[in-house]
C-alpha positions in Angstrom: 149.0 88.5 125.8 148.4 84.9 124.6 145.2 85.2 125.3 144.7 88.2 123.1 145.8 86.1 120.5 143.7 83.1 121.3 141.2 84.8 121.2 142.2 86.9 117.8 142.4 83.4 116.5 139.5 81.7 117.7 137.8 84.4 115.9 139.1 84.4 112.5 138.5 80.3 113.1 135.0 81.5 113.8 134.7 83.5 110.6 136.7 81.1 107.8 133.9 78.3 109.1 131.4 80.4 108.9 132.1 81.1 105.1 132.6 77.2 104.5 129.3 76.4 105.8 127.3 78.9 104.5 126.7 81.4 107.0 129.1 84.7 106.4 127.2 87.6 107.5 124.5 88.9 104.7 125.6 91.8 102.7 123.3 94.6 102.3 120.2 93.6 100.2 119.2 95.4 97.6 115.2 94.8 98.2 112.7 93.2 100.2 108.6 92.6 100.9 107.7 92.5 104.3 104.1 93.1 104.4 103.7 90.5 107.5 105.2 92.4 110.5 105.0 95.7 112.5 107.3 98.3 113.8 108.0 96.1 117.0 109.8 94.2 114.2 111.5 96.7 112.3 115.0 94.9 112.8 113.6 92.6 110.0 114.1 95.7 107.6 118.1 96.5 109.1 119.6 94.4 105.9 117.8 96.2 103.0 117.8 99.3 101.5 114.5 99.1 99.3 111.4 97.8 101.7 107.6 97.4 101.0 105.5 97.5 104.6 102.0 97.7 105.7 101.5 101.5 106.4 99.1 100.9 109.0 101.4 99.1 111.2 103.9 101.9 111.8 103.9 105.6 112.6 105.0 108.6 110.1 107.7 109.2 113.0 108.7 105.4 112.3 109.0 105.4 108.6 111.2 108.9 108.8 113.7 106.8 110.8 113.9 103.9 108.4 114.7 106.5 105.7 117.2 108.6 108.0 118.8 104.9 108.1 119.1 105.3 104.4 115.9 103.2 103.0 113.4 103.8 100.5 110.0 102.7 102.0 107.7 101.9 100.0 103.8 101.3 101.3 101.3 98.9 100.0 97.8 99.7 98.9 95.3 97.0 97.6 93.6 98.8 95.2 91.9 96.0 93.1 90.7 93.7 96.2 89.5 94.1 99.6 90.1 92.4 103.1 87.4 91.2 105.1 89.6 92.4 108.1 89.8 96.0 107.0 88.4 98.3 109.5 86.8 100.0 105.8 85.2 96.4 104.7 81.6 97.1 105.9 81.6 100.1 104.0 82.3 98.6 101.0 80.5 95.3 101.0 78.5 95.7 98.6 81.1 96.2 95.9 82.9 92.9 96.4 82.9 90.6 93.6 84.1 86.7 94.0 86.5 85.4 96.8 89.9 86.2 95.7 91.4 82.5 95.4 93.7 80.8 97.7 92.7 84.4 100.0 89.3 83.0 101.3 89.4 86.5 103.5 89.6 88.8 100.5 87.0 90.1 97.8 87.7 91.2 94.2 86.4 94.9 94.3 84.6 96.6 91.7 87.4 99.1 90.7 84.9 100.6 88.3 82.9 102.4 91.2 83.7 105.7 91.5 83.0 105.8 95.6 85.8 103.0 95.5 87.7 105.0 93.5 87.5 108.1 95.5 88.6 106.5 98.9 91.7 104.9 97.1 93.0 108.1 96.0 91.4 110.9 98.4 91.4 108.6 101.9 93.3 105.6 101.7 95.9 107.0 99.2 96.4 110.3 101.0 96.3 109.2 104.5 99.5 106.9 103.0 101.4 109.7 101.2 100.9 112.3 103.8 102.9 109.9 106.1 106.1 110.6 103.8 106.2 107.2 101.9 109.0 107.0 99.1 106.3 105.1 97.0 103.3 102.9 96.8 103.2 99.3 96.0 99.7 98.7 94.5 98.2 95.3 94.7 95.9 93.3 93.0 95.8 95.4 89.4 95.1 91.3 88.4 91.1 92.2 89.1 91.6 93.1 85.2 92.3 90.2 84.0 89.2 88.3 85.7 87.0 91.1 84.8 88.6 91.9 81.9 86.0 95.0 80.3 86.9 98.5 79.9 84.8 99.8 82.6 87.5 98.1 84.9 90.4 99.1 83.0 89.9 102.4 83.0 88.9 102.1 86.5 92.5 101.2 87.4 93.5 103.9 85.0 91.7 106.5 87.0 92.9 105.1 90.6 96.6 105.4 89.0 95.9 108.9 87.8 94.7 110.2 90.9 97.3 108.6 93.3 100.0 110.2 90.5 99.1 113.3 91.8 101.3 112.8 95.3 104.2 112.6 93.1 105.7 109.9 94.7 106.9 106.1 92.7 103.9 104.0 92.0 105.0 100.0 91.5 102.4 97.6 89.9 102.6 93.9 92.0 101.5 91.5 89.2 98.7 92.7 87.0 100.2 91.8 83.8 97.4 91.9 81.5 96.6 95.1 83.0 100.0 96.4 82.1 101.3 95.2 79.0 97.9 96.8 77.8 99.2 99.7 79.1 102.4 99.4 77.5 100.6 98.4 74.2 98.9 101.7 74.4 101.8 103.9 75.3 100.6 105.4 78.8 102.3 102.7 80.9 105.1 105.2 82.2 102.3 108.1 82.2 100.5 105.6 85.1 103.4 104.0 87.2 107.3 103.5 87.3 107.5 100.2 88.2 106.3 96.4 88.4 106.8 94.0 90.7 106.0 90.3 89.6 105.5 87.2 92.1 106.8 83.7 91.5 108.9 84.1 88.0 111.0 81.0 88.7 109.3 80.0 92.2 106.1 78.4 92.5 103.5 78.2 95.9 101.1 75.0 96.3 98.6 76.7 98.8 97.1 73.2 99.1 100.0 71.7 100.3 101.5 74.9 101.7 104.8 74.2 99.9 106.9 75.7 97.6 108.6 74.7 94.5 109.9 75.8 91.1 108.0 77.3 88.3 107.3 75.5 85.0 109.6 76.1 82.5 106.5 77.5 80.5 105.3 80.2 83.0 108.7 80.7 83.7 109.4 81.8 79.9 106.2 83.7 79.7 107.1 85.9 82.6 111.0 86.8 81.4 109.3 88.1 78.0 106.4 89.9 80.2 109.9 91.4 82.4 111.3 92.0 79.2 108.8 94.2 77.6 108.3 96.5 80.7 112.2 96.8 80.6 111.8 98.0 77.4 109.1 100.2 77.9 111.1 101.9 80.5 109.8 100.2 83.5 111.6 99.5 87.1 111.3 95.8 87.5 110.6 93.6 90.9 110.8 90.0 91.6 109.5 88.7 94.7 109.9 84.5 94.7 109.6 82.2 97.5 112.1 80.1 99.4 114.0 79.6 96.1 117.5 77.2 96.9 120.6 78.4 97.1 121.2 76.7 93.4 117.9 78.9 92.2 118.5 82.2 94.2 122.0 82.1 92.4 120.3 81.4 89.0 117.9 84.0 89.6 120.5 86.7 90.9 122.4 86.3 87.6 119.5 86.8 85.7 118.2 89.8 87.7 122.0 91.2 87.7 122.3 90.8 83.4 119.1 92.5 83.4 119.3 95.4 85.8 116.4 93.8 87.7 115.9 94.1 91.7 114.4 90.4 93.4 113.5 89.4 96.8 113.7 85.7 98.1 111.0 85.5 100.7 111.0 82.7 103.6 106.8 82.4 102.9 103.8 84.1 101.7 103.3 85.2 105.0 106.1 88.0 104.1 107.5 88.8 107.7 
């Protein structure tokens, strides 16, 4: 009996000390972005309700298991740029534009090309949709910021309209210039369902590979943009990088007040 009491008291003491040291068990998180993991690391997703993954690293059965575990699963699609390590890179190399700053293995791509549009919609998008994903996390609509022509804008619109036919949720990552123009034109909700914005509160120093706080000017710009997106009926997600405890508390309060979701990533590797 004394041994049982001792073990019980020891467990209580450990729990109390964990709480004091900020190491209490984490509650289930709303949102997490894990583009740098594969199915063998799926345990990284255990504490999250909404997750973003790289579809090529998971099978249809594995996605179904994640959903059976109560998760909403979004798959990453790069619609505005192309990475040199993708198996289809050689096929579309002629459409590659400038190198993506800070990402030397990635190039912006000519989204006005019917060939690229058809590939994203009828091949890559179709294949991913047939895996049973709940939605797409669509990256690099920022191509319109770098190449602000009517042809590029219409190319993105064509891609989104095509992906919409799969009747799954579409989240635009970044692309504030494109998204804002869609909102102003009254077509945003007909094309996509939400946005994800990176580094609203945090910043990334790619040269020194460090993380810090966003400037007040940039933060104010992004917060005005997020308010605009919210008022237009779009869901809003934030992806931040290595926010410390004090900053994380500020972000959490801001997101709860606005009904936003956010994820505090450890690094740009998103593992």
